[in-house]
C-alpha positions, 0 to 999 in steps of 0.5 A: 500500500505504501509503495503505491502511494509513493508512485502516485506522488512521484507522478503528480510532482512530475506533471506539475513541474512539466506544466510550470515549465511550459508556462515559463516558455510561453511567457518569456519568449513572446513574438514581435508586435506591429505597433498600431497594426499600420501597413501603409506603403511609402509613395514614390515621387511623381516625375515631371512630364512636361514644362511650358512657358508663357509667352513662347515669344515676345517683343521687347525694347531695350531696357524692358523687363518681362517675367515668364510664367511656367507651368509643370505637369502633372500638377503633383509632380515633384519640382526641386528647381527650375533653371533659366538661361539665355542663349545670348546675354548681349540681347537678353538676360534672365534671372533665377525668378524668370525675369527677362531683361532686354539688353541689346537689339537682336533675337535670342532664346530663353530656355526654361528647364527642370529635371531634363524637361525644357521649353523655350521663349524666343525674344526679339529685342528692338533698338528703337522706341516703338514696335513695328505694330505701332508704326505711323507714317514718317517713322524712322525704320532701323536696321533691326526692324524697329522704329523711332517715332517721327517726333524723336529728336535729331540727335537720337535719330542721327545716332541710330542706323536708319535705313528707311522711312515708313510711308504707309501703314495701310495694309490694304495698299500692300501687295498680296504677295508681299503680305503673304511673304511676311505671313509665311515668316510668322510676321503680321504685316504692318506697313511699307518703308521707302529706303533713305538711300538711292540705289547707287548715288543720285546720278545712278541710272540703268535700263529696265530690260535690254538684250545686248545680243539682239540689241532688243528691248521688247519682251512681254512680261505678261508671260510671267505674270506682270500685267500692263499698267497702261491703256493707249490714249486713255490717261484716266484708265491708265491712272486707274491701272497704275494706282491699283498696281502695288505688286512691286514685290511680286514683279521683282520676284518674278523677274528674278525667278522666272527670268533667272538666267537672263537676270543673272546675265544682266538683261534686267539691270535695274532689277539686278541692282535693286536686289543687290541693294539688299547687300549694300543696305541689309534689310532685317529678317522681319521684312520682305527685303528691298525690291523695286516698287510698282507705280501705285506704291510710288503714288503712295510714297508721294501722297504720304511723304510729300503731301501730294494729292494724286487723283483724277480731279486735282490738277490732273492732265493728259500727257498723251498716249496714255501718260498723265501728270499733275501740277501745283504739287510744290517743291516735291524733292524738298518735301521728300527730303524733309523726311530725311532731315534728322537722318545721319548724312551717311545713311541717306541720299537726298533727292536732287532738285531737278533730276528725279526720274525713277523706274518702277517695276510696272510694265506699260507694254512689251517694250515700255515700262512706267517711270515716276518723275518729279522736280522742284517745278511742282509737277509729278509725271507718270509716263512710260518710256522704252525699256532701254532708257536709263533711269534711277531707282529707290527701293521699298520693303514691307514689314 
């Protein structure tokens, strides 16, 4: 009996010790806990997909400031910094805030960049005191395509590179071809300019067309698109055609391109020299370049710069065989020269008191072209002459 009780007691003790051991193991080595049970993932930064700047192009005068506006997409993109740089700081500078300052005339680009994504603003800086869009008749046209107002003081005008005088801001009096040429360049047409210098000096003259090989001067340019501005024995009709003839840019272009071989061989001397005037007095890229004006364009020059009333009711006379002229128009050369008074001597050719006989690009017939003539005896003539005659030229451009 005693032996049985002893065995039971030993068994009880063993079970008790085993239970205590298991409880100690379970409490002394608990598993790790996640505080609050938070399982949120960290978001990746959103990259810039595009950057755009406003405006994408700008016109400025020297000394002007412009602050660029920048837009980054997507809107929640992470932008660490935006850099601004100028392609030519002699024309325009830009600071870290995107403020552009015009420093000199010319054309340059401002680059805006962030995270290898960029956009550009093209800046045109003008050296004058007004923009082409603000042009008025009599303004001084500068070599960079900007303007000095007609009222600008003489010292300022003389210190600038003046190449022309604005003679019209009526774009309905610009030829369709020249307006399209400007539009194709991305330029809105604003008006027309007469050069302050003659083609050559005031004594220069040359022929409209002459074929030395045949000693001939007869060629019908209607074949290439130049009409007749002339009606035989009807000076009223001749005036109407001449006044409507404002396509000098087109005619110069047609002679140069459609008669290319003969043009290069010197058969169109006055056109050749008018085109070469672009090398003597370079025209800005914001213009059509210099060309030989048509008759109607010369009428506008004399109307607007000499104050001449040119119509069929104001001292209008028959010059016979389709020619016509006006009387009582004052000292026309002196009136024209008044527009150049402030221009530096090296930048102008004054009109002669007597011998202002100038070719137009207008054709009168297959062997005749139209000429404009004026002097200090108060008359203005619009005549035709044979194409082998020698007359001078004064170029114009559209801007």
